C-alpha positions in Angstrom: 7.4 -27.4 30.4 10.9 -26.4 31.5 12.9 -29.1 33.1 13.8 -28.9 36.8 17.5 -28.8 37.8 17.2 -32.4 38.7 16.2 -33.3 35.1 18.9 -31.1 33.6 21.5 -32.7 35.7 20.1 -36.2 36.7 21.9 -37.8 39.5 23.6 -41.2 39.2 21.5 -44.1 40.4 18.2 -42.3 40.1 15.5 -44.4 38.4 13.9 -42.2 35.8 11.8 -45.0 34.3 9.4 -45.4 37.2 7.6 -42.9 39.5 9.0 -42.7 43.1 6.7 -42.3 46.0 8.7 -39.5 47.7 8.9 -37.5 44.5 5.2 -38.0 43.7 4.3 -36.9 47.2 6.4 -33.8 46.7 4.3 -33.1 43.6 1.1 -33.5 45.5 2.3 -30.9 48.0 3.3 -28.5 45.2 7.0 -29.1 45.3 9.5 -29.1 42.4 11.9 -31.9 43.2 10.3 -34.4 40.9 10.7 -35.7 37.3 8.4 -36.0 34.4 7.7 -39.6 35.2 6.5 -38.6 38.7 4.4 -35.7 37.4 2.6 -37.9 34.8 1.8 -40.4 37.5 0.7 -37.8 40.0 -1.5 -35.9 37.5 -3.3 -39.2 36.6 -3.8 -39.9 40.3 -5.1 -36.4 41.0 -7.4 -36.5 38.0 -9.0 -39.7 39.2 -8.8 -39.0 42.9 -8.9 -35.3 43.7 -9.0 -36.0 47.5 -5.3 -37.0 47.4 -3.9 -33.5 47.4 -5.9 -32.1 50.4 -5.2 -35.4 52.2 -1.5 -35.0 51.6 -1.5 -31.4 52.7 -3.5 -32.3 55.9 -0.9 -34.9 56.7 1.8 -32.4 56.3 0.1 -30.0 58.6 -0.2 -32.8 61.2 3.6 -33.0 61.1 3.8 -29.2 61.7 1.4 -29.4 64.7 3.2 -32.4 66.2 6.6 -30.6 66.0 5.2 -27.5 67.6 3.5 -29.5 70.3 6.6 -31.5 71.2 8.9 -28.4 71.2 6.5 -27.0 73.8 6.9 -30.2 75.8 10.6 -29.7 75.9 11.7 -32.0 73.0 14.8 -30.6 71.3 15.8 -33.5 69.1 14.0 -34.8 66.0 14.7 -37.8 63.8 12.6 -37.7 60.6 12.7 -41.1 58.9 11.3 -41.2 55.4 11.3 -37.5 55.4 11.0 -37.2 51.6 11.5 -33.9 49.9 11.4 -30.8 52.1 8.2 -29.2 50.8 5.6 -27.2 52.6 7.6 -26.6 55.7 10.2 -29.1 57.0 10.7 -30.4 60.5 13.7 -28.1 61.3 11.9 -25.0 59.9 8.9 -25.6 62.1 11.0 -26.4 65.2 13.2 -23.4 64.7 10.2 -21.1 64.8 10.0 -21.9 68.5 13.5 -22.8 69.5 16.7 -22.3 67.5 18.6 -24.9 69.6 16.6 -27.8 68.2 18.5 -30.6 66.3 17.1 -32.5 63.4 18.3 -35.5 61.4 16.5 -36.3 58.2 16.6 -39.9 56.8 15.5 -41.0 53.3 16.6 -43.7 50.9 15.7 -41.7 47.8 18.7 -39.8 46.3 16.6 -36.9 45.0 15.0 -36.4 48.4 18.4 -36.5 50.1 20.0 -34.1 47.6 17.2 -31.6 47.8 17.3 -31.8 51.6 21.0 -31.2 51.6 20.6 -28.1 49.4 17.9 -26.7 51.6 20.0 -27.2 54.7 23.1 -25.6 53.1 21.0 -22.6 52.1 18.6 -22.1 55.1 19.7 -24.5 57.9 22.4 -24.8 60.4 24.7 -27.7 59.4 25.8 -28.0 63.1 22.2 -28.8 64.1 20.6 -30.1 60.9 21.8 -33.1 58.8 20.5 -35.5 56.2 21.5 -39.1 55.8 20.7 -41.5 53.0 19.7 -44.8 54.8 17.0 -47.5 54.9 14.5 -47.6 57.7 14.4 -51.4 57.5 17.7 -51.7 59.3 17.1 -49.7 62.6 20.4 -50.5 64.3 22.5 -49.6 61.2 20.5 -46.4 60.8 20.9 -45.5 64.5 24.7 -46.0 64.1 24.7 -43.7 61.1 22.9 -41.0 63.1 25.3 -41.4 66.0 28.2 -40.9 63.7 27.0 -37.5 62.8 27.2 -36.3 66.4 24.0 -34.2 66.3 21.7 -36.4 68.4 22.3 -37.3 72.0 20.6 -40.7 72.3 20.7 -40.6 76.1 18.2 -37.8 75.9 14.6 -37.8 74.6 14.0 -37.6 70.9 11.0 -37.3 68.7 11.0 -40.1 66.1 8.9 -39.0 63.0 7.4 -41.7 60.8 5.1 -39.6 58.7 3.2 -41.3 55.8 6.1 -43.7 55.3 4.9 -47.0 56.8 2.0 -47.4 54.3 4.8 -47.8 51.7 5.7 -51.5 51.5 9.0 -52.3 53.4 9.9 -55.7 52.0 12.3 -57.9 53.9 14.5 -60.6 52.5 11.6 -62.9 51.8 9.5 -60.1 50.3 7.1 -59.7 53.2 6.6 -56.3 54.8 8.8 -55.8 57.8 7.7 -52.2 58.6 6.0 -53.2 61.9 9.1 -55.2 63.1 11.3 -52.2 62.3 9.1 -49.9 64.3 9.2 -52.3 67.2 13.0 -52.1 67.2 12.9 -48.3 67.0 10.7 -48.2 70.1 13.3 -50.3 71.9 16.1 -47.9 70.9 14.3 -44.7 72.1 15.4 -43.3 75.4 12.7 -42.8 78.1 10.7 -39.6 77.5 11.0 -39.9 73.8 8.0 -39.7 71.4 6.9 -41.6 68.3 5.0 -39.5 65.8 3.3 -41.6 63.1 0.8 -41.2 60.3 -0.5 -43.8 58.0 -3.1 -43.9 55.1 -6.1 -46.1 55.7 -9.4 -47.1 54.0 -10.8 -48.2 57.3 -13.6 -45.9 58.7 -13.8 -43.8 55.6 -17.0 -43.4 53.5 -17.7 -46.4 51.4 -17.2 -44.4 48.2 -13.8 -43.2 49.5 -12.8 -46.7 50.5 -13.3 -47.8 46.9 -11.3 -44.9 45.7 -8.5 -45.8 48.1 -8.4 -49.3 46.8 -8.1 -48.1 43.2 -5.6 -45.4 44.2 -3.5 -48.1 45.9 -3.5 -50.2 42.8 -1.9 -47.4 40.9 1.2 -47.9 43.0 1.4 -51.6 42.2 3.0 -50.6 39.0 5.8 -48.6 40.7 8.8 -49.8 42.7 6.9 -48.7 45.9 3.5 -50.4 46.4 1.4 -49.3 49.3 -0.6 -50.9 52.1 -3.6 -49.3 53.6 -3.7 -50.9 57.1 -6.8 -50.9 59.3 -6.8 -48.3 62.1 -6.4 -50.9 64.8 -3.3 -52.3 63.1 -1.9 -48.8 62.7 -2.4 -48.2 66.5 -0.4 -51.4 67.3 2.6 -49.7 65.8 2.8 -47.6 69.0 3.2 -50.7 71.1 3.0 -49.9 74.8 3.8 -46.2 74.4 1.6 -43.8 76.3 -0.6 -42.0 73.7 -0.8 -38.2 73.8 -4.4 -37.0 73.9 -6.6 -37.3 71.9 -4.9 -40.6 70.9 -4.9 -41.9 67.4 -7.3 -39.9 65.2 -7.7 -38.4 61.7 -5.1 -35.8 60.9 -7.3 -32.7 61.0 -8.4 -33.6 64.6 -4.9 -33.9 66.2 -4.3 -30.6 68.2 -5.7 -28.2 65.6 -4.8 -25.4 67.9 -1.2 -25.9 67.0 -1.7 -24.8 63.4 0.6 -21.9 62.4 -0.8 -18.5 61.5 0.0 -19.1 57.8 -1.3 -22.7 57.7 -3.5 -23.2 54.6 -7.2 -23.9 55.3 -8.1 -27.4 54.2 -11.8 -28.2 54.2 -13.1 -31.8 54.5 -16.8 -32.7 54.6 -15.9 -35.0 57.4 -12.5 -35.6 59.2 -12.3 -39.1 57.8 -12.1 -37.7 54.3 -8.5 -37.0 55.2 -7.9 -40.8 54.9 -4.8 -40.6 57.2 -4.8 -42.0 60.8 -2.2 -40.4 63.0 -1.0 -40.0 66.6 1.8 -39.4 69.0 3.0 -41.8 71.7 5.4 -41.2 74.5 7.9 -43.8 76.0 7.5 -43.7 79.7 
């Protein structure tokens, strides 16, 4: 198999000994910004758990629908934290289909994801409206300052904060415990009134019993990586929205959130039941 450009010219500081969650997810979605170590891990996961690929694609389509919905609500600013590698339609591409004045900031702490995003923006984006920053979601105030320094986002106006399939990746604090929920609480405080939080999170709660067992085994695979995962219960995921006003239909399985907002070219992903998608998602508005 031919090496990708990332393997031919590996970037300094990239861990090539362990699979990375952002690059593995890119592979699930059919992307090419990954290394051999990521593909080996992903192929083993897909062989054991075939549901992972359609679940990942359904999650991506939720992002697309949320962006379309929010642009129609008048939102013109998007902050995509843990954006990963821009595969299968990125936030700015979807937003620009409806309004070419939208502004998007991508945030990730993975060098390959950031580099690939930068290449995409230089080729297809508008560098006056679209930027990518390498930063860590665990420090909301520092991250907010880095965004402000770019001059793309007006924090006095509403923004859509995207946290798509990132909070089920462990976010360890100084003592090793997960501080993802505390970070989200701070982001909610930082948002201007009228802003939205768009969030999706893997869960084994409410899925068929056989799928719950598979989710447990799938999660154990990530224990051997630098990015273990947490499948929170649905109620715990919903607490991440705090006192935000939930957009109808509230938190739900990804295929059920505003399916009318699918684009004409959106792939058809069939599940026996919506909970086979294993991702709980929703959008909340700060009043």
